[in-house]
C-alpha positions in Angstrom: 64.6 72.2 24.4 63.0 71.6 27.8 61.2 68.6 26.4 64.5 67.1 25.3 66.0 67.6 28.8 63.0 66.0 30.4 63.2 63.1 28.0 66.8 62.4 28.7 66.2 62.7 32.4 63.4 60.2 32.3 65.4 57.7 30.2 68.3 58.0 32.6 66.1 57.4 35.6 64.4 54.4 34.0 67.8 53.0 33.0 69.0 53.4 36.6 65.8 51.8 38.0 66.4 48.8 35.7 70.0 48.4 37.0 69.0 48.9 40.6 67.7 45.3 40.8 71.1 44.0 39.9 73.1 46.6 41.8 74.6 44.0 44.2 76.0 42.0 41.3 77.4 45.1 39.6 79.4 46.1 42.7 81.1 42.9 43.8 84.5 42.3 45.4 85.3 38.6 45.2 88.4 38.9 47.4 86.5 40.6 50.1 83.6 38.1 49.8 86.0 35.2 50.3 87.7 37.0 53.2 84.4 37.5 54.9 83.4 33.8 54.4 86.7 32.6 55.9 86.4 34.9 58.9 82.8 33.8 59.4 83.9 30.2 59.3 86.6 30.7 61.9 84.3 32.7 64.1 81.7 30.0 63.9 84.2 27.3 64.8 85.3 29.4 67.9 81.7 30.0 69.0 80.9 26.4 68.6 83.9 25.7 70.8 85.7 23.7 68.1 88.8 25.8 68.5 90.4 27.8 71.4 90.5 31.5 71.5 94.3 31.4 70.8 93.6 29.3 67.7 90.8 31.7 66.7 93.2 34.7 66.9 95.9 32.9 65.0 93.6 31.8 62.2 92.0 35.2 62.0 95.5 36.9 61.8 96.5 34.5 59.0 93.3 35.3 57.1 93.7 39.0 57.5 97.4 38.8 56.4 96.4 36.8 53.3 93.7 39.3 52.4 96.1 42.2 52.8 98.6 40.5 50.5 95.9 39.8 47.9 94.6 43.3 47.7 97.9 45.2 48.1 98.6 45.3 44.4 95.1 46.7 43.7 95.5 49.4 46.4 98.9 50.4 45.1 97.5 50.7 41.5 94.6 52.9 42.7 97.0 55.0 44.8 99.4 55.4 41.9 96.6 56.3 39.5 95.4 59.0 41.9 98.9 60.3 42.2 99.3 60.4 38.4 96.0 62.2 37.9 96.6 64.7 40.7 100.1 65.7 39.8 101.5 63.9 36.7 104.8 65.9 36.7 105.8 65.2 40.3 108.6 62.7 40.9 107.9 60.8 44.1 111.3 59.0 44.1 113.0 62.2 45.3 110.6 62.4 48.3 111.6 58.9 49.5 115.3 59.7 50.0 
């Protein structure tokens, strides 16, 4: 029995070690990656004095608003799934009145 446990533990560790090389590609958020790239681009333009500080703030706010709109449905889905798992019988519509 102990040998079987050790065997499965070793197989699990070896399997994780094989995935560790590709961990960055396994955990990837394309919307956040695009958001970071856009922010970096605007920041670089400001630091290179291609745009004013006011333009930088305006463009940054637009990028942040766009990202918030893009990820809002995902956040709501995760929030709703947590609510369903934690208390599936509770009706939240009564709380909102």
